[in-house]
Structure formats: C-alpha cells, structure tokens
C-alpha positions in Angstrom: -86.8 41.8 11.9 -87.1 44.0 8.7 -83.3 44.2 8.5 -83.0 40.4 8.5 -85.4 40.1 5.6 -83.5 42.8 3.8 -80.2 41.0 4.2 -81.8 37.7 3.1 -83.2 39.4 0.1 -79.8 40.9 -0.9 -78.1 37.6 -0.5 -80.7 35.9 -2.7 -80.4 38.6 -5.4 -76.6 38.5 -5.2 -76.5 34.7 -5.6 -79.0 34.8 -8.6 -76.9 37.6 -10.3 -73.7 35.6 -9.8 -75.3 32.5 -11.3 -76.6 34.4 -14.3 -73.2 36.1 -14.8 -71.5 32.7 -14.9 -74.1 31.4 -17.5 -73.1 34.3 -19.7 -69.5 33.6 -19.1 -70.0 29.9 -20.2 -71.9 30.9 -23.3 -69.0 33.0 -24.5 -66.8 29.9 -24.4 -69.1 27.9 -26.7 -67.8 29.9 -29.7 -64.3 28.5 -29.1 -65.5 25.0 -29.8 -65.6 25.3 -33.6 -65.3 23.1 -35.6 -66.7 20.8 -32.9 -70.4 20.6 -32.1 -71.6 21.5 -28.6 -72.9 18.4 -26.7 -75.3 20.8 -24.9 -73.3 20.0 -21.7 -72.4 23.4 -20.4 -71.5 23.5 -16.8 -70.7 26.8 -15.0 -70.3 27.7 -11.3 -68.7 30.2 -9.0 -65.6 28.9 -7.2 -63.5 30.4 -4.4 -59.7 30.0 -4.0 -59.1 26.4 -2.9 -62.4 25.0 -4.1 -62.9 22.0 -6.4 -65.8 20.8 -8.5 -66.4 17.7 -10.6 -68.5 16.8 -13.6 -69.0 13.3 -14.9 -69.7 12.5 -18.6 -69.8 9.6 -21.0 -67.4 9.7 -23.9 -68.0 7.4 -26.8 -65.5 5.5 -29.0 -65.3 6.8 -32.5 -66.0 10.5 -31.6 -63.4 13.2 -31.3 -63.8 15.6 -28.4 -62.8 19.1 -27.4 -62.9 19.9 -23.7 -62.9 23.6 -23.0 -62.3 24.9 -19.5 -62.5 28.7 -18.9 -61.9 30.5 -15.6 -61.7 34.1 -14.6 -58.1 35.2 -14.1 -58.5 36.2 -10.5 -58.8 32.5 -9.5 -55.2 31.9 -10.6 -53.8 28.8 -12.3 -56.6 26.2 -12.4 -55.9 22.5 -12.5 -57.8 20.0 -14.5 -57.7 16.3 -13.6 -59.5 13.8 -15.9 -60.2 10.6 -14.0 -61.4 7.2 -15.3 -64.2 5.2 -13.6 -61.7 3.7 -11.0 -60.5 7.2 -10.0 -57.2 7.0 -11.8 -55.9 10.3 -13.2 -55.6 9.8 -17.0 -54.8 13.5 -17.8 -53.8 16.5 -15.8 -52.8 20.1 -16.6 -52.6 23.6 -15.0 -53.2 26.9 -16.8 -54.5 30.4 -16.4 -57.8 31.4 -18.0 -58.5 28.7 -20.6 -57.6 25.0 -21.0 -58.5 23.4 -24.4 -57.9 19.7 -24.9 -58.7 17.7 -28.1 -58.8 14.0 -27.6 -60.6 10.7 -28.4 -61.1 7.6 -26.3 -60.0 4.0 -27.1 -63.3 2.7 -25.7 -66.6 4.3 -24.6 -66.3 5.2 -21.0 -67.4 7.5 -18.2 -64.8 10.1 -17.2 -64.8 12.6 -14.3 -63.6 16.1 -14.9 -62.2 17.6 -11.8 -61.3 21.3 -11.5 -59.3 22.7 -8.6 -58.5 26.3 -7.9 -55.3 27.2 -6.0 -55.6 28.3 -2.4 -55.4 32.0 -1.7 -51.9 33.4 -0.8 -51.4 33.5 3.0 -51.1 37.3 2.9 -54.7 37.6 1.5 -57.4 37.6 4.1 -60.3 37.2 1.7 -60.8 34.4 -0.8 -61.3 35.6 -4.4 -64.2 34.1 -6.3 -64.8 33.7 -10.0 -66.7 31.9 -12.7 -65.6 28.6 -14.1 -67.1 26.8 -17.1 -66.8 23.4 -18.7 -67.9 23.0 -22.2 -67.7 19.7 -24.2 -67.8 19.5 -28.0 -67.5 16.5 -30.4 -67.2 15.7 -34.1 
C-alpha cells in the first residue's frame, strides 16, 4: 500500500512540475509580442505526438492582433488552424518551433485556434511530449 501512495505522489509531483515548466515556457514567449500588448490570454499545456488542443477567443474589429504559437522542437512541425464560428478554416499553417501571425478582422467575431501535433513516426514506440503555448497580443 505504501508503494501505491509513493507512485501517486510521484505522478502528482511530475504533473505539477510539467505544468509549471510550461508556464515558464509561455512567459518567455510574451517578450516576442512587442510592439503588441499582451491581452493577458496566455495558454500553455503539455501535448504528446498526435494530440490537439483548442482555444476560443473573441477578436474585435479595429484592433490589430499578433498570434504567437510556440512549441518545443521535439513535437515536430505543429499545425495551426484558425476556425470561424461555423467551423470553417480561415487560416492554416505548419511550422517548427514558433508561428507568428499578424492580422486584423473585418468584423468582431469569435475564432477558435486549433493546434495539432504530428503523430510519432512508426519506428518510435514512445510518444514525445512537449510544451505548447498560445499568446495573443493587440494594438
């Protein structure tokens, strides 16, 4: 029984450390927003190969935005899909490490930012994990 508690404790500590590590990873990205102001929307998480995550946000007419996506290199070439309220992809791109996109909207609207990591190569038996962050700036 003691061993089960030890394992659970180690899992809890590992997950907390991973979360904290990703917060630090995201905070480093904020400096790349300049001259844009941080919207205070900083999203960070740990993803495995083949995972996807989404973040919805409202973008307002008249503002100019900078979207900054950062991912650890071991995740491979991440894909960003920006979808409108109907689920239509309005922008897509793939890149290693960092994606930076400056844009404005023709009307205030909710957009969904979807990040997808590539699946692990078939020859690898263990999925790689890494931090991913989404930071939004405006001016």
